[in-house]
C-alpha positions in Angstrom: 81.9 115.4 112.8 85.1 115.8 110.6 83.9 113.4 107.8 80.5 114.5 106.5 78.7 112.7 103.9 79.6 115.1 101.1 83.1 114.8 101.8 83.2 111.1 101.6 81.3 111.0 98.2 83.8 113.8 97.0 86.7 111.3 98.1 84.9 108.4 96.3 84.2 110.4 93.2 87.8 111.6 92.9 89.6 108.3 93.6 87.0 105.7 93.3 85.6 106.9 89.9 82.1 107.2 91.1 80.5 108.4 94.1 78.5 104.9 94.1 82.0 103.0 94.0 82.6 102.8 97.6 84.4 99.5 97.3 87.4 100.2 94.9 90.6 100.1 96.5 91.8 103.4 95.4 88.6 105.1 96.9 89.2 103.0 100.3 92.8 104.0 100.4 91.7 107.7 99.8 89.5 107.4 102.8 91.8 105.8 105.1 94.3 108.4 104.1 92.0 111.2 105.1 91.3 109.6 108.3 94.8 109.0 109.0 95.6 112.7 108.5 92.9 113.7 110.7 93.9 111.4 113.5 97.4 112.5 113.3 96.5 116.0 113.7 94.3 115.1 116.8 97.2 113.2 118.3 99.6 116.3 117.7 97.4 118.2 120.4 96.5 115.1 122.4 99.5 113.2 122.7 98.2 110.8 125.7 95.2 109.7 123.9 96.1 106.0 123.5 92.8 104.9 122.1 93.2 107.2 119.2 96.8 106.0 118.7 95.9 102.4 118.4 93.1 103.2 116.0 95.5 105.4 113.9 98.0 102.3 113.9 95.2 100.0 112.7 94.1 102.2 110.0 97.7 102.5 108.9 97.8 98.7 108.7 94.5 98.4 106.7 95.8 101.1 104.0 99.1 99.1 103.9 97.4 95.7 103.2 95.2 97.3 100.6 98.4 99.1 98.9 100.2 95.5 99.1 96.8 94.2 97.2 97.2 96.9 94.5 101.0 96.0 93.9 100.2 92.5 93.5 97.0 93.1 91.1 97.9 96.2 89.2 101.1 98.1 89.8 100.0 101.1 87.4 97.2 101.6 89.6 99.3 101.5 92.7 101.8 103.9 91.2 99.0 106.6 90.3 97.3 106.3 93.9 100.7 106.8 95.7 101.2 109.8 93.5 97.8 111.4 93.7 97.7 111.1 97.5 101.4 111.9 98.0 102.2 108.9 100.1 105.9 107.7 100.5 107.3 104.3 99.4 
């Protein structure tokens, strides 16, 4: 499996301020970004996998809504996570 328990904890420690803080917007955005990158690589090799393509589009939408929430809630946190993850916009 591409996302192990240790990798997930590492993502939340780095972006969510603690491994147990799995509900923070930054941690969720980092997790979604990791999954989006993995699915993008999968689709490069399997371009006719439409179920994965649909899942990818849904994940991007979820990440976008969390980023919109952060813009409204705290612009500085938004700018920090965008810079850390290297996201455009």
